[in-house]
N, C-alpha and C positions, 0 to 999 in steps of 0.2 A: 505622492505616489502611489496608485492603485495595484495591491497585489494580485501576482497571479494566481490563477485558481489550478490546483491538477487534483486528479480524480486518480485514485488508484483502482483499479477493479480485479477483483478475483473471483471465482466460483461462488464459493459461501459465505465472503466478507469476515471471515474464522480465524484468521493470521496472518498470513503475508499482505495482504494490503490494510489490516491494521495495524502490525507495525510498519507497514512502510508511511502510513499515514502519520502516526507518532515521530518518527525520522525524521519527517520532512519538516516535522514543527519544532522538533528541535533542532535541526540544522538549518532550515532555510523559513524559517517562522518570519524573518525581516523584508523577505520578498513575495511568499509565497503563503496561501492558504489551502491548507492542505484536508483533502474529503476521499471517503473509501467507500467501494461501495461492492455489491454481490449480484453474480446474476440471478442465484437460487442462494439466499440472506438463511443464517443460521446462527447459532449461541457460537460467542467470540469463545475460543479455546482457553479453558483453565490456564493452561502452559504459558499460552502469549500472557495476560494479567503477570504471573510468576517472572519469567526471561524477561518482560520490559521491566522490572519494579528494578530488577538486579543492576540496573543503569541509569537506577532516577528517574523513569518515565513512566506515569502514572493513567492508568487507561481507564479507568472509573468512568470517567464521561462517555466514551466511547460506547459505541451498539452497532451490532450486525445491519443494515441499511439494504433495502434493494435500489438498483441503480435506476428503475423508473421513478424514483423521488427527485432522481437531476433531470433525466435525458429529457430535451426541448424545456427545460425552466433557468438553468443555472449553466451563464457561459463557461467552458473551461479551456485552459492555454494549452492546459495539456490533459490526454487519457493515458495513461499506463498499465497495460495489462500486467499483471505481476505470474498470468499460470497458464499454460498450453488449451487448457478449459474456455478461459472467459475470453483469449486469443481469439481463438475458433469461432466461438458464439457470440460472439460482441458483435453488433451491426455494425455493418462496413460503414453506414452513414450514419453518424451520432449528432442530433442537430448541439448547437451551438457548440462545437468541439475544434479548438486547434490541431496540434502536432497529436500526432497517436504513436506511442513508444510501446515496445514488449519487450519486457525485463523478465525471462522466466527463473523464477526457483523453485524449487522443490518444496512439494507440500509436506509440513514437516508431520500433520496430524494424519499421513498415511505412515509413519514410519512404525516397523514394530520392535518393540527391544521392551526391556523394563522399562520403569518409570523415568530411571535416572539415564537411561541411555534416549528415550523419550525428550528428553528436557537438553541433552546435549543436543541432538538436532534440530529444535526449537533455537537454542542458540547459537548456533552454523548458520542456519538459516537471517536470525535476527542479525548476527555480525554481517553475512553478504547482504544483506538491503541496507544495514549501513552504511560499508563500503562503498555501492552503487551509487547512493542516493549522494555521498562526499563528491565522489567521480563523477556525476552528472552535472553537481552545481559548481564545481571548479571547470569543466567541459564553457558551461553556458557562461560563468565570468569571463574565463579567456575570447570569449567570440564576442564581449561587449554587453552581453544581456542582461 
């Protein structure tokens, strides 16, 4: 059985989409191939590496990618935007795209505070993404998908 490809899209591909990619690999890797990209890719935020390592996920092989690497080249069963900016700016017609979903999460990198407070925000968003992915996988399973 061929795995369904899922693309998580965010503005910079530096935090939320990177975490979502790794978490879908962890929880749905037997059924899905996870990818992430950004509209304006930048460096992955160092806090992302730290909070993902805390739950035993190594992101050392991941890099920030531009959505143009995939547009019209790879068929995705799902495009999931994880921030309002990407949802607004992503082309309405995305070649080789199946279902489009919008899962808005706060941008942990935009949070202002001490280093420890920032890490708490990254953990909070990581945990929200993980819960959403688990819920989505359960929904699909209940639908027989």
